[in-house]
N, C-alpha and C positions, 0 to 999 in steps of 0.2 A: 378495599372490597373486591373481590375476585370476579374477573371477567368470565362469561361464559358465552361458547359457541355453540351451535347445534349443526351437526354432520349427519347423513346418511351413510351407511354402510352396508355391504352385502357377502356374507360368508364364502370364501372361494374353497374350492375342494383341491385344486391341481396346486403345487407348488415346484419350487424347481426355477432356472434360469429360463429354460424354453417357455414356462407357463407365466411367467412374471413378463417377459418380452411380448408374448400376445395380448397380456392384458394392456400393456400400455400402448399397443398398437390399437386399442379400442379406446383409446383417450381414457384410461382410466389407471389409479395408482396402486399397485399391490401394497398391503399394510398386513400389520400383525398386533394382536391385543392380547394382553398377560397381565398378572398380577394377582395376589390374594390366593396362590395355591391353584389357580387355573392351568389349564395348558393352556399353550399358546396357540391362537387361533388364527388362523389367515383370514382376511380380508380384503377386499376392494372398494375404492372410492371413487366417485366422479372427479378427474382432475380440474375440469374449471371451478366446480364446487370448492374443492379444496383450495386453490389459489384464491377465490374471494374470501372464503373464511379467514384465511391467515393474514388479509390485509390491515393494518393498522393496530396488530395487536402484537405481544410479545407470547411465542408460542411455549416457551418454558413455563412461564407462570400463567396462563390460561387454561381454565377448564373446559376442556372438548367434550360435550355430551353426545355419544354416538348412539344412534337409533338401529338397534341390531336384532333382526327377528322381530320385530315389533316391541323389543324392549329398551329401554335408554340405561348406558353405562356412562358415570363420568370416569374421564380420564384424563391424564396428562401427555403430553407429548415428549416422550424420552428423547426421540432422535428424528430429525428429518433428513433423509440421502438425496441429494441433487446431482443432475448430469453433470460431469467435469467440465463442460463444454457450455452447454446451453443451462438456462437457469430452470428446466424441468424438474419435478419432485419425482424421483423414481423409487421412493420407498418411506414409510412412517411406521415409528413404534410408538404404540399406544400402552399407557399403564394405567390401570383401574386403578380409581382411587374411591373409599367410601366415607360418609360421614361419620365423624365421631374417633376418626383416624387420622393422626397426623402425619403429613409426608416431608420429604425432606427436598428441595430443589433450590434452584439459582434464582435470584430475580434481579434487574439491570438497577443500576445508581444511576441516576438522573439529578446533575448539578444544575440550581437555579441561581438565579442572581449574577452580579459582576463583582468580581475580588476586589476590595479597595485596593490591593498592590498592583492590579492590574490598569484599574480607572484612575487612579492618582501617581503613580510609580512607573507605568510603564513594563511592570513585570508580565510574566507569560504564568496563565494556568495550566497546570500539568495534573490530570486525571489519571492517579496509579492505578487504582481498582474499580472497575468498571461493573461488578456484579459480586454479588454476597450469598453464601447458602443459608438458608433457614430451615429451621422445621415449623411447622403451621397446620393446622387444621384447612382442609379444602375449601371452606366457605371464607376463610380468611385471608387467602393467598392475595397479595398485592399485586398488580400487574406493573408497579416500579416502586423504587425507594427514592424519595425526593430528599436533598442537601443543600442547604441555603449555603452559598459560600461568600456573600457579600462582605461579612467582617474579615475575611482573610488577606493578611499583608505580606510582603515578600518576605521570605525564609521561615514562613509560619505553615502549617498543615492542619489538616481535618484528618480524623481517623474514624475507625469503625465504630468507635465507644462513641462518637457523635451520630451515629445514625438511631432514627425513631422508628420503630417498627411495631404496631399496636399488635398485641396478640401472636407474636412470632418469638421463637429463640432462635438468637444469631448463632451459628455453628462455626465461624471463624474468630482468629484471636483479637480480642478487642484493641491493641495496639498498632494495626496493620494501619498504613497510609491509604486514605482516599484520594486526597487531592493536596496539593500544594503549589504555592505561588514561588516561583524561581525570577531571580534578578534578569532584566532585558538582555539578550546577547549581544555583546560588543561586535561590531564590524572587523571583521580580520581585515588587514593591511597586506596584501601578498607582495612581498619582496623580488625585484628584478632578478631574474636567474643567473648565475654566472654565465652562461653562453649568450644571452642579451647583452650583459655587460662588455663582454669582449668584441671588438670590431672584426669584422671579418677581413683579412689581407686581400689585396688585389691581386688577380694574377699576374705573373711576371710581365708576360707579352703586353698587357694593357697598361701596366705602369710605365713601359718603356715607350710605347706610343704616346702615352700623355705628356712625357717629359720631353721629348721630340716637339710635340706640338707647343709647348711651353716655351722652348726656347725658339721655335719659330715664331713665335707673337711677342717676343722680348724683341727679335732683331726687326720685325716691321714696326714696332713701336720706336725704335732708334733711327731709324730711315736706312737702315741697311739690309741687305739681303742675307742670309743665311750663307755660311760657307759651303761652297758645293765640295765635294769630296774629289780629288784629284783622278783622274781616269790613267788607267795602265798606259803608256806610249807602246806605239807598236814598234817593233825594230823596221828599219828601211832595208829593203833588198838591194845588193850592189847591181847596178846595169850593167847590161852584157855590152860589149863593145860590138860595134855594126863590121868592124872591119878585122875580126879574127882577133887573133891572139896578139898582146901587146908585145913588142921589142923589149 
């Protein structure tokens, strides 16, 4: 059953970036309505009322009943533009729909249940298709399409042909995969890198000091002092005779 949300809108005369900036400064949202051969009509809406109206609904598949100049127009939201940094809505496109005329739109696919391959075999449920395009009368627009995945085992899939959407025509290929259960992912064992396996060679100076310390330790263990390296002997100077030259 289609969802309905009511909103009030006001026509606006000024268009362009400067006018839109001024509207947003006044806590309003610039918008436009078109469809059924009518020229695009610029509008403005209260920003707070718009945010509240969009809570808990699927905007693309919800009928927005706009009150405009005392008249009501049933519309669908074709596009919502948001600020690139903040969550603020900066523009909305409304498409007017009429009773008795079918519309084409996308509705979200909601998976229900716990797949058998997940519950009993540790598999992983992968949802491949998250929305489906349908053709339907406005009063029959579903807010979402539900698909039960309980019987799904590992290696098996559900397709568009398994979707049941009353009073609607599915506009995509029936063999497209909607959901599948894949085997559990094996834990990867990281092999040690070649750099970690190679021991880092000690610097020559550190090795030499350690070898000398080792020799000293062995000598002390045997009760011997390590041999001292011989010192260079100084040459003795000849003594001068006290009585002058020797004959």
